[in-house]
C-alpha positions as CSV (number, residue, x, y, z in Angstrom):
1,M,-0.1,-0.1,0.1
2,Y,1.4,3.6,-1.4
3,R,1.8,5.7,1.7
4,R,2.5,9.7,1.1
5,P,5.9,10.9,2.1
6,T,5.5,13.1,5.5
7,L,5.6,16.9,5.0
8,A,9.2,16.9,6.7
9,K,10.1,13.9,4.3
10,R,9.5,16.2,1.3
11,I,11.1,19.2,2.7
12,A,14.2,17.3,3.4
13,E,14.4,15.6,0.1
14,L,13.7,19.0,-1.8
15,R,16.8,20.5,-0.1
16,R,18.8,17.5,-0.8
17,A,18.4,18.2,-4.3
18,Y,20.1,21.6,-3.8
19,T,22.7,21.1,-1.2
20,G,23.6,17.5,-1.3
21,E,23.4,17.3,2.2
22,T,22.9,13.9,4.2
23,D,20.2,12.7,6.6
24,S,21.9,13.8,9.5
25,T,21.6,17.3,8.7
26,L,18.9,17.0,6.5
27,I,16.1,15.4,8.7
28,P,16.9,17.9,11.7
29,A,16.5,20.7,9.5
30,A,13.3,19.7,8.2
31,Q,12.0,19.3,11.3
32,A,13.2,22.9,12.4
33,T,11.3,23.9,9.3
34,L,8.1,22.6,10.2
35,T,8.7,23.9,14.0
36,A,9.2,27.6,12.5
37,L,5.9,27.2,10.4
38,D,2.4,27.9,11.4
39,T,-0.6,25.6,10.2
40,A,-1.1,28.1,7.2
41,Q,2.3,28.2,5.9
42,R,2.5,24.4,6.2
43,R,-0.5,23.9,3.8
44,A,1.1,26.7,1.7
45,V,4.0,24.4,1.5
46,M,2.3,21.4,0.6
47,D,0.1,23.2,-2.2
48,I,3.4,24.5,-3.9
49,L,4.9,21.1,-3.6
50,D,1.8,19.6,-5.3
51,S,1.7,22.1,-7.7
52,D,3.2,22.5,-11.2
53,F,5.7,26.3,-11.1
54,R,7.2,25.0,-14.6
55,A,5.5,28.3,-15.7
56,R,8.1,30.9,-13.8
57,L,10.7,29.6,-16.1
58,L,8.5,32.1,-18.7
59,G,7.9,34.8,-16.5
60,D,4.9,33.9,-14.3
61,P,5.4,35.2,-11.1
62,T,3.2,32.7,-9.5
63,P,2.9,30.9,-7.2
64,A,4.1,33.5,-4.9
65,V,5.9,32.2,-1.7
66,D,6.1,34.3,2.0
67,P,10.0,34.8,2.2
68,I,9.8,33.4,5.5
69,I,9.0,29.4,4.1
70,R,12.1,30.5,1.8
71,S,14.4,31.2,4.7
72,T,13.3,28.2,6.6
73,V,13.5,25.8,4.1
74,L,16.9,27.4,2.5
75,L,18.2,30.1,4.1
76,D,20.0,33.1,1.9
77,T,22.3,36.2,3.2
78,A,21.4,39.9,2.6
79,V,24.8,40.6,4.1
80,H,27.0,42.4,1.5
81,R,30.4,41.2,2.7
82,Q,29.3,37.7,3.4
83,Q,27.6,37.6,-0.3
84,E,31.3,39.1,-1.7
85,L,33.0,36.1,0.4
86,E,30.8,33.2,-0.9
87,T,30.9,34.9,-4.6
88,A,34.7,34.8,-4.4
89,I,34.4,31.2,-3.2
90,L,32.0,30.3,-6.0
91,L,33.8,31.5,-8.8
92,A,37.5,29.8,-7.4
93,L,35.1,26.6,-7.4
94,G,34.6,27.3,-10.9
95,H,38.1,27.1,-11.8
96,V,38.8,24.0,-9.9
97,H,38.8,22.1,-13.3
98,T,41.9,23.5,-14.5
99,Y,43.9,21.9,-11.8
100,H,42.5,18.2,-12.7
101,G,44.1,15.5,-14.7
102,H,47.9,15.4,-13.6
103,G,48.5,11.9,-12.1
104,P,46.5,10.8,-9.1
105,A,46.3,13.9,-7.0
106,L,43.3,15.1,-8.4
107,P,41.1,12.9,-10.4
108,Q,38.0,13.7,-11.8
109,Q,35.6,13.9,-8.7
110,V,33.0,16.0,-7.0
111,V,33.9,19.7,-6.6
112,C,32.1,20.3,-3.5
113,R,30.2,17.5,-2.4
114,M,28.1,19.1,0.3
115,V,26.9,22.6,1.4
116,R,24.9,23.6,4.4
117,P,23.3,27.2,5.0
118,T,22.8,27.9,8.5
119,T,21.7,30.6,10.4
120,D,25.2,31.0,11.7
121,G,26.7,31.1,7.6
122,L,27.6,28.8,5.4
123,I,29.3,25.3,5.7
124,L,31.0,23.5,2.7
125,H,32.0,19.9,2.4
126,M,34.9,19.5,0.0
127,S,38.1,17.2,-0.6
128,T,41.4,18.2,0.3
129,Q,42.4,18.7,-3.2
130,T,39.5,21.1,-3.7
131,L,40.7,23.1,-0.9
132,A,44.2,23.4,-2.1
133,V,42.8,25.2,-5.3
134,L,40.4,27.1,-3.2
135,L,43.6,28.4,-1.4
136,A,45.8,28.9,-4.7
137,E,42.5,31.1,-6.2
138,L,41.8,33.1,-3.1
139,L,45.1,33.3,-1.1
140,P,46.0,37.4,-1.3
141,R,49.4,38.1,-2.7
142,D,51.3,40.6,-4.6
143,H,52.2,39.5,-8.4
144,D,54.3,42.2,-10.0
145,G,52.5,45.1,-8.1
146,H,49.1,44.0,-8.7
147,L,46.8,41.8,-6.2
148,V,45.9,38.5,-7.0
149,G,43.3,36.8,-5.0
150,L,40.8,38.2,-2.8
151,A,41.6,41.1,-0.3
152,G,41.4,40.5,3.5
153,L,40.8,36.9,3.2
154,R,41.9,35.5,6.2
155,W,42.3,31.7,7.9
156,R,41.2,30.7,11.0
157,L,42.2,27.0,11.6
158,H,40.0,25.2,14.2
159,R,40.4,21.4,15.7
160,R,38.1,19.9,13.1
161,H,37.2,22.8,10.5
162,L,38.9,25.6,8.6
163,E,37.1,29.0,8.8
164,L,37.7,31.5,5.8
165,V,37.0,35.1,6.8
166,L,37.5,38.7,5.7
167,A,39.5,40.9,7.9
168,D,38.1,44.1,7.4
169,A,34.2,42.6,8.0
170,E,32.3,41.8,11.0
171,P,33.7,38.2,12.4
172,T,29.9,37.2,11.5
173,V,31.3,37.1,7.9
174,H,32.6,33.7,7.3
175,V,32.4,30.6,5.5
176,A,33.6,27.2,7.4
177,V,35.2,24.1,5.5
178,A,34.5,21.2,7.2
179,S,36.4,18.0,8.2
180,T,39.7,19.8,7.7
181,S,42.6,18.6,10.1
182,Y,45.9,20.5,10.3
183,R,47.7,18.1,8.0
184,Q,45.0,18.5,5.3
185,F,45.1,22.2,5.9
186,A,49.0,22.5,5.4
187,A,49.0,20.1,2.5
188,A,46.4,22.4,1.1
189,L,48.5,25.6,1.7
190,A,51.7,23.7,0.4
191,F,50.1,23.1,-3.0
192,A,48.7,27.0,-2.6
193,T,51.9,28.5,-2.4
194,T,53.7,26.3,-4.9
195,A,51.2,27.0,-7.6
196,G,50.9,30.7,-6.9
197,G,55.0,31.4,-6.4
198,F,54.1,33.0,-2.7
199,A,55.0,32.2,0.9
200,A,52.6,32.1,3.5
201,D,52.8,30.6,7.2
202,H,50.0,29.7,9.4
203,R,51.9,31.6,12.0
204,D,51.6,34.7,10.8
205,E,47.9,34.6,10.7
206,P,46.0,37.0,10.9
207,A,48.5,38.8,9.0
208,P,47.7,42.8,8.8
209,L,46.0,44.2,5.8
210,S,48.6,45.1,2.8
211,E,48.6,48.3,1.0
212,L,47.3,46.3,-2.1
213,E,44.8,44.8,-0.1
214,H,43.6,48.6,1.3
215,V,43.3,50.1,-2.2
216,A,41.3,46.8,-3.5
217,I,38.8,47.0,-0.4
218,A,38.4,50.6,-0.9
219,L,37.9,50.7,-4.6
220,D,35.0,48.0,-3.6
221,Q,34.9,46.2,-6.8
222,S,32.8,43.0,-6.9
223,P,33.3,40.5,-9.4
224,G,29.8,39.9,-10.8
225,P,26.2,39.8,-9.4
226,V,27.1,39.1,-5.6
227,A,23.5,38.5,-4.7
228,L,22.8,35.9,-7.2
229,A,26.4,34.3,-7.0
230,S,26.2,33.7,-3.0
231,S,22.4,32.1,-3.5
232,L,24.0,30.0,-6.1
233,L,26.6,28.8,-3.9
234,R,24.3,28.2,-1.3
235,R,22.4,25.8,-4.3
236,F,25.8,24.3,-5.4
237,G,24.6,20.6,-4.9
238,L,22.7,21.2,-8.5
239,F,26.1,20.6,-9.7
240,R,27.3,17.6,-7.5
241,M,27.1,15.0,-10.1
242,A,29.2,17.1,-12.7
243,S,32.3,16.0,-13.9
244,W,33.8,19.8,-14.1
245,I,32.4,22.9,-13.9
246,S,33.4,26.4,-14.9
247,I,32.3,29.9,-13.6
248,E,33.1,33.1,-15.0
249,P,31.3,36.4,-14.3
250,I,30.7,38.3,-17.7
251,G,30.6,41.9,-16.8
252,S,29.1,43.1,-13.7
253,T,25.5,41.8,-14.0
254,C,26.1,38.2,-15.6
255,L,27.6,34.7,-14.4
256,R,28.3,32.1,-17.2
257,L,28.5,28.4,-16.2
258,D,29.5,25.7,-18.1
259,W,29.7,21.8,-17.0
260,A,29.6,18.5,-18.5
261,D,27.5,15.5,-16.9
262,G,25.2,16.0,-14.3
263,S,21.8,17.7,-15.1
264,T,21.0,19.7,-18.2
265,P,20.7,23.5,-18.8
266,A,16.8,23.0,-18.4
267,Q,16.6,20.9,-15.5
268,V,19.3,23.3,-13.4
269,A,17.1,26.2,-14.7
270,A,14.0,24.5,-13.7
271,M,15.4,23.9,-10.2
272,L,16.5,27.4,-9.9
273,T,13.1,28.7,-10.5
274,H,11.4,26.6,-7.7
275,P,8.9,28.8,-5.4
276,I,10.4,27.5,-2.0
277,A,14.3,26.2,-2.7
278,G,15.2,28.0,-6.1
279,L,16.9,31.2,-5.9
280,P,15.2,34.1,-3.9
281,D,13.4,35.6,-6.6
282,D,9.6,35.5,-8.4
283,R,10.2,36.8,-11.7
284,F,12.7,35.1,-14.0
285,D,12.8,35.5,-18.1
286,A,14.5,32.3,-19.9
287,A,15.8,32.3,-23.5
288,T,17.5,29.4,-25.4
289,T,20.2,30.1,-27.7
290,A,21.1,28.1,-31.0
291,D,23.8,26.3,-29.1
292,G,21.5,25.1,-26.2
293,T,22.4,27.8,-23.5
294,I,19.9,28.7,-21.6
295,V,20.0,32.6,-20.4
296,L,18.0,32.9,-17.1
297,N,17.5,36.4,-16.1
298,C,16.8,36.9,-12.1
299,A,15.3,40.7,-12.2
300,G,15.3,40.6,-8.4
301,L,18.6,39.4,-8.1
302,G,20.2,42.0,-10.4
303,G,21.7,39.5,-12.6
304,T,21.8,37.0,-15.5
305,L,22.9,33.2,-15.4
306,S,24.3,31.6,-18.5
307,L,23.8,28.1,-18.7
308,R,25.5,25.7,-20.8
309,H,26.1,21.8,-21.1
310,H,29.2,20.6,-22.7
311,A,30.6,16.9,-23.6
312,A,34.3,17.8,-23.7
313,T,36.8,18.3,-21.0
314,P,38.6,22.0,-21.3
315,P,42.6,22.1,-21.6
316,R,44.2,22.2,-18.5
317,P,47.8,23.5,-17.2
318,N,50.1,21.6,-15.8
319,M,50.1,21.7,-12.1
320,T,52.8,18.6,-11.2
321,S,55.1,20.4,-9.3
322,A,52.3,21.8,-6.8
323,W,50.7,18.4,-6.3
324,T,54.0,17.0,-5.8
325,A,54.2,19.6,-2.7
326,F,51.0,18.8,-1.7
327,H,51.5,15.1,-1.4
328,Q,55.0,15.4,0.5
329,V,53.0,17.3,2.9
330,I,50.0,14.8,3.3
331,N,52.2,11.8,3.4
332,A,54.4,13.2,5.9
333,P,54.8,10.7,8.9
334,N,54.2,13.4,12.0
335,P,53.5,16.8,10.5
336,T,53.9,19.3,13.0
337,G,50.7,21.6,14.0
338,P,50.3,24.7,15.4
339,A,49.8,23.4,19.2
340,S,53.1,21.1,19.0
341,E,55.0,24.1,17.6
342,A,54.0,26.2,20.4
343,E,55.5,23.7,22.8
344,Q,58.5,23.4,21.3
345,S,59.5,26.8,21.2
346,A,58.3,27.4,25.1
């Protein structure tokens, strides 16, 4: 006999499609959603889950959804500096594919297997290899008089996770990388410094802002539509089955996404316009180009997405020396952690 899934189960499965989370976090999150909603809001959720919302792709704003419902199911942030940090991380993840394919260091794999938007911030679950690329892309440094990386980015290494913060922002602006040990972080940092040709030491953190960083922060030049990019990172589970993904800003209002395998552009666009768990907007306009690219305009978020699927793998630069440095640290018999170093110098 068929038994209709409970509302909590349906909410959990809906969120899983966007975040890639497991039951250990999904079930509590779904239960918390039900607790936060009143009877009328629960009924609205059930009605929407039972409805056909595909007309939203063609500009139909219905069904309109209470923002409280959206935020309890999948939380977005309205803090501009948090959006900027998440945008930089999203764009860095869109470059991971360029470091693939050189020996066993980084075979084709999920770029980021899970994202967890919470009331305290955003938690990412990724491999140590992906973290290595993230640091190589984002750590700020001087390159021939020009700033490379994200101005103000600093890290805090905790016992079981790494925290990425902005030195010039409030302490609440942060993104956590879960399940990161000192050994893993040290290996990721070794890769980043070798690939980028610069020096970095955890004992220097938090380092003061450099002159180039001060200038970049004062100019406040955000790469692309930050509200849209932040919301996309919080739904990165939509691309967890992709073998590679490229994400590039086109001007200040457009993000171009290219990927292989996984969902099609039409499927991704439909998920992004879902009334409850999709992007926090109620009016979309979509168009399809001759090569199959779907252009999704999100007026309420001030940006546009270009979604394109590929069959071929893009070219990659040679990163052999950086991965060699990574392996030397990750396979070291007794890597020295911050605590033991402090004990030795005492």
